[in-house]
Each structure stands twice: as structure tokens, then as C-alpha cells.
Residue frames as a rotation matrix with the C-alpha (Angstrom) as fourth column:
MET 1
-0.202 0.978 -0.046 35.58
-0.723 -0.181 -0.666 70.08
-0.660 -0.101 0.744 45.60
SER 2
-0.560 0.023 0.828 33.99
0.300 0.937 0.177 67.03
-0.772 0.348 -0.532 44.02
ILE 3
-0.966 0.220 0.137 32.23
0.096 -0.189 0.977 66.91
0.241 0.957 0.162 40.66
THR 4
-0.226 0.943 -0.243 28.90
0.881 0.304 0.362 66.27
0.415 -0.132 -0.900 42.34
ALA 5
-0.020 0.169 -0.985 29.19
0.730 -0.670 -0.130 69.39
-0.683 -0.722 -0.110 44.46
THR 6
-0.855 -0.339 -0.393 30.04
-0.012 -0.745 0.667 71.43
-0.519 0.575 0.632 41.35
LEU 7
-0.768 0.623 0.151 26.99
0.355 0.217 0.909 70.09
0.533 0.752 -0.388 39.50
TRP 8
0.023 0.800 -0.599 24.71
0.999 0.010 0.053 70.85
0.048 -0.599 -0.799 42.45
ARG 9
-0.370 -0.212 -0.905 26.05
0.403 -0.914 0.049 74.39
-0.837 -0.347 0.423 42.60
LYS 10
-0.991 0.019 -0.131 25.26
-0.127 -0.414 0.902 74.91
-0.037 0.910 0.412 38.90
HIS 11
-0.457 0.880 -0.126 21.84
0.672 0.434 0.600 73.35
0.583 0.190 -0.790 39.39
TRP 12
-0.090 0.377 -0.922 21.19
0.884 -0.397 -0.248 75.72
-0.460 -0.837 -0.297 42.28
ILE 13
-0.796 -0.248 -0.552 21.97
0.001 -0.913 0.408 78.68
-0.605 0.325 0.727 39.99
LEU 14
-0.862 0.507 0.017 19.34
0.080 0.102 0.992 77.44
0.501 0.856 -0.128 37.50
GLU 15
-0.169 0.852 -0.495 16.71
0.910 0.328 0.254 77.02
0.379 -0.407 -0.831 40.20
ARG 16
-0.231 0.029 -0.973 17.31
0.671 -0.719 -0.181 80.47
-0.704 -0.695 0.147 41.63
ASN 17
-0.663 -0.042 -0.747 17.17
-0.407 -0.818 0.408 82.22
-0.628 0.574 0.525 38.25
SER 18
0.126 0.843 0.523 13.84
0.128 0.509 -0.851 81.42
-0.984 0.174 -0.044 36.58
ILE 19
0.649 0.063 -0.758 14.87
-0.675 -0.412 -0.612 82.94
-0.351 0.909 -0.225 33.23
LEU 20
-0.415 -0.867 -0.277 17.89
-0.910 0.390 0.140 80.63
-0.013 0.310 -0.951 33.01
LEU 21
-0.609 0.275 0.744 15.73
-0.093 0.907 -0.411 77.66
-0.788 -0.319 -0.527 34.02
LEU 22
0.524 0.846 -0.095 13.19
-0.127 -0.033 -0.991 78.55
-0.842 0.532 0.090 31.32
LEU 23
0.345 -0.505 -0.791 15.98
-0.936 -0.249 -0.249 78.89
-0.071 0.827 -0.558 28.77
GLY 24
-0.718 -0.638 0.280 17.39
-0.640 0.762 0.096 75.50
-0.274 -0.110 -0.955 29.78
ILE 25
-0.175 0.757 0.629 13.96
0.059 0.646 -0.761 73.89
-0.983 -0.096 -0.158 29.49
LEU 26
0.703 0.452 -0.549 13.47
-0.452 -0.312 -0.836 75.37
-0.549 0.835 -0.015 26.02
ILE 27
-0.133 -0.838 -0.530 16.86
-0.991 0.116 0.066 74.07
0.006 0.534 -0.845 24.90
VAL 28
-0.773 -0.123 0.622 16.07
-0.275 0.949 -0.154 70.57
-0.571 -0.290 -0.768 26.16
ILE 29
0.244 0.934 0.261 12.66
0.059 0.254 -0.965 70.61
-0.968 0.250 0.007 24.43
ALA 30
0.546 -0.090 -0.833 14.24
-0.786 -0.400 -0.472 71.83
-0.291 0.912 -0.289 21.19
ILE 31
-0.578 -0.805 -0.133 16.80
-0.812 0.552 0.189 69.02
-0.079 0.218 -0.973 21.25
GLY 32
-0.561 0.455 0.691 14.06
0.027 0.845 -0.535 66.47
-0.827 -0.282 -0.486 21.98
GLY 33
0.529 0.787 -0.316 11.98
-0.250 -0.211 -0.945 67.84
-0.811 0.579 0.085 19.12
LEU 34
0.135 -0.582 -0.802 14.90
-0.990 -0.120 -0.080 67.50
-0.050 0.805 -0.592 16.74
VAL 35
-0.813 -0.433 0.389 15.47
-0.458 0.889 0.031 63.92
-0.359 -0.153 -0.921 17.84
GLU 36
-0.156 0.853 0.498 11.81
0.198 0.521 -0.830 63.18
-0.968 -0.031 -0.250 17.03
VAL 37
0.663 0.548 -0.510 11.57
-0.283 -0.447 -0.849 65.11
-0.693 0.707 -0.142 13.74
VAL 38
-0.107 -0.804 -0.585 14.88
-0.899 -0.173 0.402 64.44
-0.425 0.569 -0.704 11.97
PRO 39
-0.744 -0.200 0.637 14.23
-0.013 0.958 0.287 60.70
-0.668 0.205 -0.716 11.39
LEU 40
0.310 0.938 0.154 11.01
0.247 0.077 -0.966 61.62
-0.918 0.337 -0.208 9.54
PHE 41
0.362 -0.240 -0.901 13.12
-0.800 -0.577 -0.168 63.06
-0.479 0.781 -0.400 6.73
TYR 42
-0.692 -0.667 -0.278 14.54
-0.721 0.613 0.323 59.58
-0.044 0.424 -0.905 6.13
LEU 43
-0.236 0.683 0.691 11.20
-0.418 0.571 -0.707 57.79
-0.877 -0.456 0.150 6.54
LYS 44
0.645 0.519 -0.561 10.38
-0.706 0.125 -0.697 57.40
-0.292 0.845 0.448 2.83
SER 45
-0.021 -0.732 -0.681 13.62
-0.800 0.421 -0.428 55.60
0.600 0.536 -0.594 2.07
THR 46
-0.785 -0.241 0.570 13.23
-0.584 0.595 -0.552 53.47
-0.206 -0.767 -0.608 5.20
ILE 47
0.160 0.932 0.327 9.71
-0.556 0.358 -0.750 52.41
-0.816 -0.061 0.575 4.26
GLU 48
0.603 0.033 -0.797 10.87
-0.777 0.249 -0.578 51.37
0.180 0.968 0.176 0.79
LYS 49
-0.487 -0.850 -0.202 13.68
-0.730 0.523 -0.440 49.26
0.479 -0.066 -0.875 2.27
VAL 50
-0.634 0.322 0.703 11.32
-0.485 0.544 -0.685 47.54
-0.603 -0.775 -0.189 4.71
ALA 51
0.471 0.869 -0.152 8.73
-0.639 0.217 -0.738 46.90
-0.608 0.445 0.657 1.98
ALA 52
0.289 -0.444 -0.848 11.39
-0.827 0.330 -0.455 45.40
0.482 0.833 -0.272 -0.29
LYS 53
-0.765 -0.618 0.184 12.61
-0.614 0.612 -0.498 43.10
0.195 -0.494 -0.848 2.49
LEU 54
-0.491 0.636 0.596 9.14
-0.419 0.427 -0.801 41.91
-0.764 -0.643 0.056 3.49
GLU 55
0.296 0.731 -0.615 7.49
-0.891 -0.021 -0.454 41.51
-0.345 0.683 0.644 0.10
GLY 56
0.528 0.024 -0.849 7.34
-0.570 0.750 -0.334 37.85
0.629 0.661 0.410 -0.81
ARG 57
-0.436 -0.796 -0.421 9.48
-0.124 0.516 -0.847 36.78
0.891 -0.317 -0.324 2.16
HIS 58
-0.917 0.173 0.359 7.15
-0.378 -0.091 -0.921 37.34
-0.127 -0.981 0.149 5.09
TRP 59
-0.759 0.643 0.101 3.99
0.647 0.763 0.004 35.31
-0.075 0.069 -0.995 5.71
MET 60
-0.019 0.796 -0.605 1.92
0.520 -0.509 -0.686 38.43
-0.854 -0.328 -0.404 6.15
TYR 61
0.307 0.044 -0.951 3.08
-0.601 -0.766 -0.229 40.00
-0.738 0.642 -0.208 2.88
PRO 62
0.154 -0.237 0.959 3.06
0.564 0.818 0.111 37.39
-0.811 0.524 0.260 0.12
ALA 63
-0.726 -0.586 0.361 3.92
0.600 -0.283 0.748 38.36
-0.337 0.759 0.557 -3.43
SER 64
0.214 0.861 0.462 0.55
0.957 -0.280 0.078 40.09
0.196 0.425 -0.884 -3.86
ALA 65
-0.567 -0.524 0.635 1.02
0.504 -0.831 -0.236 43.81
0.651 0.187 0.735 -4.42
SER 66
0.281 0.771 0.572 -2.00
-0.025 -0.590 0.807 44.96
0.959 -0.241 -0.146 -2.40
ARG 67
0.842 0.011 -0.540 -0.65
0.520 0.256 0.815 43.72
0.147 -0.967 0.210 0.90
ALA 68
-0.162 -0.976 -0.148 2.79
0.985 -0.169 0.038 45.20
-0.062 -0.140 0.988 0.35
ASP 69
-0.338 0.107 0.935 1.21
0.359 -0.904 0.233 48.53
0.870 0.415 0.267 -0.60
ALA 70
0.735 0.655 -0.174 -0.35
0.378 -0.183 0.908 48.67
0.563 -0.733 -0.382 2.86
ILE 71
0.177 -0.759 -0.626 3.12
0.953 -0.026 0.301 49.30
-0.245 -0.650 0.719 4.29
ARG 72
-0.702 -0.557 0.445 3.51
0.686 -0.695 0.213 52.41
0.191 0.455 0.870 2.16
MET 73
0.098 0.843 0.529 0.18
0.440 -0.513 0.737 53.97
0.893 0.160 -0.421 3.22
CYS 74
-0.596 -0.152 0.789 -0.43
-0.552 -0.635 -0.540 56.41
0.583 -0.757 0.295 6.03
ALA 75
-0.984 0.140 0.106 -2.06
0.003 0.616 -0.788 54.98
-0.175 -0.775 -0.607 9.15
ASP 76
-0.254 0.958 -0.136 -5.57
-0.489 -0.249 -0.836 56.23
-0.835 -0.146 0.531 8.35
CYS 77
0.108 0.257 -0.960 -5.52
-0.990 0.116 -0.080 55.03
0.091 0.960 0.267 4.72
ARG 78
-0.783 -0.468 -0.410 -4.13
-0.428 0.883 -0.191 51.66
0.451 0.026 -0.892 5.83
VAL 79
-0.804 0.535 0.258 -7.00
-0.037 0.389 -0.921 51.10
-0.593 -0.750 -0.293 8.26
ILE 80
0.080 0.870 -0.486 -9.63
-0.717 -0.288 -0.634 52.12
-0.692 0.399 0.601 5.69
THR 81
-0.099 -0.195 -0.976 -8.14
-0.925 0.379 0.018 49.91
0.366 0.905 -0.218 2.97
MET 82
-0.935 -0.320 -0.154 -7.77
-0.240 0.890 -0.387 46.92
0.261 -0.325 -0.909 5.26
SER 83
-0.568 0.792 0.223 -11.34
-0.123 0.186 -0.975 47.18
-0.814 -0.581 -0.008 6.52
GLU 84
0.197 0.651 -0.733 -12.75
-0.865 -0.236 -0.442 47.61
-0.461 0.721 0.517 2.99
GLN 85
-0.081 -0.327 -0.941 -10.79
-0.803 0.581 -0.133 44.64
0.590 0.745 -0.310 1.62
LYS 86
0.887 0.377 0.268 -11.49
-0.457 0.627 0.631 42.52
0.070 -0.682 0.728 4.71
PHE 87
0.133 -0.963 -0.233 -7.74
-0.502 0.137 -0.854 42.19
0.855 0.231 -0.465 5.08
ASP 88
0.930 0.116 0.348 -7.01
-0.361 0.469 0.806 39.33
-0.070 -0.876 0.478 7.47
PRO 89
0.149 -0.972 -0.182 -3.28
-0.947 -0.087 -0.311 38.85
0.286 0.219 -0.933 8.02
PHE 90
-0.409 -0.329 0.851 -3.81
-0.716 0.694 -0.076 35.49
-0.566 -0.641 -0.519 9.69
VAL 91
0.751 0.647 -0.135 -5.48
-0.571 0.533 -0.625 33.75
-0.332 0.546 0.769 6.73
GLY 92
0.736 -0.433 -0.521 -3.48
-0.190 0.606 -0.773 30.65
0.650 0.667 0.363 5.83
VAL 93
-0.291 -0.832 0.473 -1.37
-0.780 -0.081 -0.621 30.75
0.555 -0.549 -0.625 8.98
PRO 94
-0.206 0.221 -0.953 -1.35
0.275 0.948 0.161 27.42
0.939 -0.229 -0.256 10.84
GLU 95
0.733 0.578 0.359 -3.05
-0.215 -0.304 0.928 27.46
0.646 -0.757 -0.099 14.23
ARG 96
-0.369 -0.877 0.306 -0.68
-0.575 -0.043 -0.817 27.80
0.730 -0.478 -0.489 17.14
PRO 97
-0.220 0.279 -0.935 -0.89
0.584 0.805 0.103 25.28
0.781 -0.523 -0.340 19.97
LEU 98
0.755 0.548 0.360 -2.57
0.011 -0.560 0.828 26.50
0.656 -0.621 -0.429 23.13
PRO 99
-0.216 -0.851 0.478 -0.17
-0.616 -0.261 -0.743 27.66
0.758 -0.455 -0.468 25.85
ARG 100
-0.070 0.117 -0.991 0.33
0.538 0.841 0.062 25.25
0.840 -0.529 -0.122 28.70
THR 101
0.340 0.280 0.898 -0.93
-0.551 -0.715 0.431 26.38
0.762 -0.641 -0.089 32.06
THR 102
-0.576 -0.521 0.630 -0.05
-0.804 0.223 -0.551 25.38
0.147 -0.824 -0.547 35.58
GLU 103
0.263 0.775 0.574 -3.11
-0.765 0.530 -0.365 23.18
-0.587 -0.343 0.733 35.67
ASP 104
0.768 -0.038 -0.639 -1.80
-0.499 0.590 -0.635 21.23
0.401 0.806 0.434 32.67
TYR 105
-0.261 -0.955 -0.138 1.48
-0.532 0.262 -0.805 20.55
0.806 -0.137 -0.577 34.42
LEU 106
-0.525 0.117 0.843 -0.25
-0.817 0.208 -0.537 19.57
-0.239 -0.971 -0.013 37.68
ARG 107
0.608 0.792 0.051 -2.70
-0.717 0.577 -0.391 17.27
-0.339 0.201 0.919 35.86
GLU 108
0.510 -0.515 -0.689 0.22
-0.435 0.536 -0.723 15.61
0.742 0.669 0.049 34.07
ARG 109
-0.568 -0.756 0.326 2.10
-0.634 0.148 -0.759 15.18
0.525 -0.638 -0.563 37.35
ASP 110
-0.173 0.592 0.787 -0.96
-0.868 0.286 -0.406 13.66
-0.465 -0.754 0.464 39.09
LYS 111
0.732 0.453 -0.508 -1.37
-0.662 0.649 -0.375 11.07
0.160 0.611 0.776 36.32
LYS 112
-0.005 -0.848 -0.530 2.07
-0.446 0.477 -0.757 9.66
0.895 0.233 -0.381 37.08
């Protein structure tokens, strides 16, 4: 008997017995919940590492303390603070060139 046939037989048992299927679903949800929740216990240390790496080295977070503090805030507080301070992350950033379109390439080809 192949492995696939064995797995289908076990799957058939779960589908026939609703209590076992419910138990399996609960186990899968519990494991998924743990995968989502456990990293939150390490979040504070992770935020501090990211803030230390970005502060003064990234264009959006110059050496000013107020911008780096935005990383450490919760999402709601960050939005309120940024709107009150008129926080514009793109101030001082050079303008990017416009993307080239198909029309640009065709116009260039027709000129030749």
C-alpha cells in the first residue's frame, strides 16, 4: 500500500468522525495562534534593534530623536504624532525621475 493511500485512509477517518475533525481543527488553530503570538514576546527587543540600526543611517530617520521615536510607538500613536507634527518623510529627498513608458521608447525609435 502506498503512502498516499494510507494518508487518504486516515483523512477518511477524520471526515467520518466529526468529533475527531473538530479536534484536529482546534489543534491546527492553536498551533497557528502560537505561531502568531510567540513573536510578540520578542517584539520590544526587535524594535530597539531596528531603531538603533535606522537612527542616523537611514534617510527617513536622521539623527533627530522625534523621528526615531516614531518607530517605538504603537500604530495609533504614530499616526496621531505624525499628523500633528506634519511629519513628511520625503522632505529633503531628491525627486526621482519619471518612469519611462512604452510611448517614450516608441517616440525615441521614431526619431531615429
